[in-house]
Every structure is written in C-alpha cells, then in structure tokens.
N, C-alpha and C positions, 0 to 999 in steps of 0.2 A: 389577504392574509389576516388572520385573527390575532388576538393578543395572547402573549405567553407570560404567565406569572409564575413565580417560583419563590420558595422560602430559602433565603440565604442567611448564613451566619456572617455578621459584620463584626469585625474584630479591631481592637486597638492595633496600630501598625507594628508595635514591638512586643507588647504584652498580650500575646494571642489568646490567653485564657480569659481575657476580658472581652466577652462577646455577647451579642444579642441576635436573636432570630428575627428577621424582617422580611415581610412579603414585598417583593419588588416586581414591577412591570419590566420585562426584558425589552429594551428599546434599541434595536440595531441602528436606528437613525440618530441616536444621541451618543455623543462622544464620552461624556463624563457621567458617572452615576450620581444619583441624588438620594440621600438618606435624611430622614427628619433630624433636625438640629438636636432635639432633646435626646435622641438615641445616641448620637455621636458624642454629645457632651457627657452623658452618663458613662460612656466607655472611656472618657478622657482623651479622645482623639483631638490632637492639637490643630488649630487653624494655622495654615502655612502662609496663605495670602488671600487677597480679595480680588475677584475678577468680575468684569462686566459680561453679561449674557444678553443676547437679543432673543426675544420671544417671537412666536409665529405671527403675532399681531403687529410686530415692528417695535414694540416697547423695549427699552433697555433697562435691565435690573442689575443690581450687584448682589453677589453672594460670596460668603466665605468658602474657601476650599482647603481641604487637608488630604491626608493619605490614610486609607483604611485597608484592611485585609479582608478579602471576601472568600467564603467557602461554600461549596455546594456539591454534595454527593461524591466526595473524594477529590474534587478539583478545587484548587485554591491559588490565590495570588493577591498581591497588593496592587492598588490602583488609586488614582485621584478620586475624591468624593466631594460633592457639593453639600454644604450644610443647608438642608432644605427648610424653608419656612412652611407654615401651616398650609398655604395655598399651593405648594409645589408637590407634584406627583412623585412619590418614591419610585425610583427606577434604577435598573442596572444598565449602564451604557456599554457601548461596544469595546471601550478600552479594557474594562474589567472582564467582560465576556471573553475576549480573545486572550487576555493575559491568563485566564483560567483554563484555556485550551478548550473552550466550548463554542458551539454555534447553535442557531435555531434551525431545526428541521422544518421547512415550510409545509411538508406533507403531513406530518404528525402534530405540528404545533407544540413540539417538545424540545427540550435542550438535549444535545448529544455532544460527545467528544468531537473536536475538530482535528483534522489532520494538520500537524505543525510542520512548517518548512523552515529550514536553515539554509539560506543561500549565500 
C-alpha cells in the first residue's frame, strides 16, 4: 500500500475560525495525529498534557499533546494532536480519521467516507 497525503484544515478546538491548512500523511497505523508545534502555537491550541511515545527504533520520547479540530472536504471532528518537533513527520492518525468519518481506500489510495456504526 502506498502513501496517502492530503491537505487538512487544522483549527483551534473552540475558535474554529482560527485555522491553518497543513499537508499530512494519513497513517492508519498511528493512533494520534502530529502537527508541527509552530502551527499549533500560532492557532493558540493549548497543551493539555505531556506523554511518552515509543519510536520504531525502541527509543522513548516525550511530546506535548492537545486537542485540535480537523476538517477535510466537508468532514470534520476534534481529536488529540501531538505538538510535533522539527524531526517529527506531520501526520493524521486513525483517531482523527475515524472521528471525521473517513477511511483510506486501498485500491485508489484516496480518502473516502466510511460507513459509521452505532451499536
């Protein structure tokens, strides 16, 4: 499967008019999204807590985490977001992807609406 990239509006969690467009790698293997710290700070997104993350090489790092609002092509929702450092890949994790009601179509390598279930 190839890489899916898309441009998302990332917004302040309450003042939704405060937004920036950011190209993100859609990573269905990542739980939480990562947006560059300068972008989140410019929007006034507050840090909620600090969390440890383990990298693929086994190294443990700490990053600040907050809440942001994501929009893409009429789909939108709030989700946790990591304040990414310069070396961190900006990405959209599965929490935000599913909260927006989206999925990756493996055949077309595009985003598409997901069927939502309420059980």
